MARFIKE-964641 format. One line per 2 residues: number of its first residue (from 1); their letters; for each residue x, y, z of N, C-alpha, C. Coordinates in steps of 0.2 Angstrom, whole numbers, always signed. Atoms other than C-alpha are relative to their C-alpha. Example, Ala and Ser with C-alpha at 12.3 -4.5 7.8 and 13.67 -1.06 7.14 Angstrom:
BEGIN
1) as) +4 -6 +0 +62 -22 +39 +4 +6 +0 | -4 -6 -1 +68 -5 +36 -4 +5 +3
//
This chain:
BEGIN
1) xx) -7 +2 +3 -83 -7 +10 +5 +3 +3 | -6 -3 -2 -66 -2 +15 +2 +4 -6
3) xx) -4 -5 +4 -57 +12 +5 +4 -6 -3 | -4 +4 +4 -46 +3 -9 +4 +4 -5
5) xx) -4 -3 +5 -32 +8 -21 +2 -4 -4 | -3 +4 +6 -27 +2 -38 +7 +1 +0
7) xx) -8 +1 -2 -8 -2 -36 +2 -6 -6 | -3 +4 +6 +3 -8 -52 +5 -2 +2
9) xx) -8 +3 -1 +17 -18 -52 +3 +0 -5 | -4 -4 +5 +29 -9 -62 +2 -5 -5
11) xx) -2 +6 +6 +37 -25 -70 -3 -3 -3 | +3 +4 +6 +24 -35 -76 -6 +4 -2
13) xx) +3 -5 +2 +12 -20 -77 -8 -2 +3 | +8 +2 -3 -3 -31 -68 -4 +6 +6
15) xx) +3 -4 -5 -16 -20 -58 -3 -3 +5 | +4 +2 -5 -21 -24 -42 -5 +3 +5
17) xx) +2 -3 -5 -34 -19 -30 +2 -1 +10 | -3 +1 -7 -27 -16 -11 -4 +4 +5
19) xx) +3 -4 -5 -34 -11 +5 +5 +4 +3 | -6 -3 -3 -24 -1 +17 +3 -5 +3
21) xx) -3 +5 -3 -21 -17 +28 +5 -3 -7 | -5 +3 +5 -13 -25 +10 +7 +6 -1
23) xx) -7 -4 +1 -2 -9 +8 +5 +1 +5 | -3 +2 -6 +3 -10 +26 +4 -5 +0
25) xx) -3 +5 +1 +8 -27 +24 +7 +0 -4 | -6 -1 +4 +20 -24 +9 +3 +5 +2
27) xx) -5 -4 +0 +28 -9 +16 +4 -3 +7 | -3 +3 -5 +31 -18 +33 +3 -7 +0
29) xx) -2 +7 -1 +36 -36 +28 +7 -1 +0 | -7 +2 +0 +52 -44 +30 +4 +6 +3
31) xx) -4 -5 -3 +59 -32 +42 +2 -4 +7 | -5 +2 -6 +71 -34 +57 -6 +0 +7
33) xx) +4 -2 -6 +63 -34 +75 +0 +6 +3 | +1 -5 -3 +68 -18 +78 -3 +5 -5
35) xx) +4 -5 +4 +57 -10 +65 -5 +2 +2 | +6 -4 -3 +45 +2 +70 -5 +0 -8
37) xx) +6 +1 +7 +29 -3 +57 -2 +6 -1 | +5 -6 +3 +20 +11 +47 -6 -2 +1
39) xx) +7 +3 -1 +2 +12 +50 -4 +6 -2 | +5 -3 +5 -13 +21 +44 +3 +8 +1
41) xx) -1 -8 -1 -6 +39 +50 +6 +2 -5 | -6 -4 +3 +11 +39 +40 +2 -6 -5
43) xx) -2 +6 +5 +9 +24 +26 +3 +4 -6 | -1 -3 +6 +10 +37 +13 +10 +0 +0
45) xx) -7 +1 -1 +28 +40 +18 +4 -5 +1 | -2 +7 +0 +32 +22 +21 +1 -3 -8
47) xx) +0 +3 +8 +27 +18 +3 +6 +4 -4 | -6 -3 +4 +38 +32 -4 +7 -3 +2
49) xx) -8 +1 -3 +53 +27 +5 +1 -8 -2 | -1 +5 +1 +51 +8 +4 -2 -5 -5
51) xx) +3 +3 +5 +41 +2 -10 +2 +1 -7 | -1 -3 +6 +49 +3 -27 -2 -4 -6
53) xx) +1 +2 +6 +42 -9 -38 -8 -2 -1 | +7 -2 +3 +22 -5 -37 +0 +8 +1
55) xx) +2 -8 +0 +15 +12 -38 -8 +0 +0 | +8 -2 +0 -1 +18 -34 -3 +4 -6
57) xx) +3 -4 +5 -12 +23 -48 -4 +4 +2 | +5 -4 -4 -27 +30 -38 -2 -3 +5
59) xx) +4 +2 -5 -38 +29 -24 -7 -2 -4 | +7 +0 +2 -55 +21 -28 -4 +2 +3
61) xx) +4 -5 -4 -66 +34 -23 -8 -3 +0 | +7 +3 +1 -81 +23 -28 -3 -3 +7
63) xx) +0 +3 -7 -81 +14 -11 -1 +4 +7 | +0 -5 -5 -86 +21 +5 +2 -4 +6
65) xx) -3 +3 -6 -76 +17 +22 -8 -2 +4 | +4 +3 -4 -87 +7 +34 +0 +6 +8
//
């Protein structure tokens, strides 16, 4: 299984389970053509810089990477 993170919607309190692909999609969505997408090596920087309505509660260490 892929590694997952527990992500919380700050406004609603809803807890969601996201993969790295989900996180990258949120960071990189609705950007201009000049945008350089964040990737697996720098996503934490992108998350801290651009995502302010979700918070990462924890990494789900119960699941293993393939």
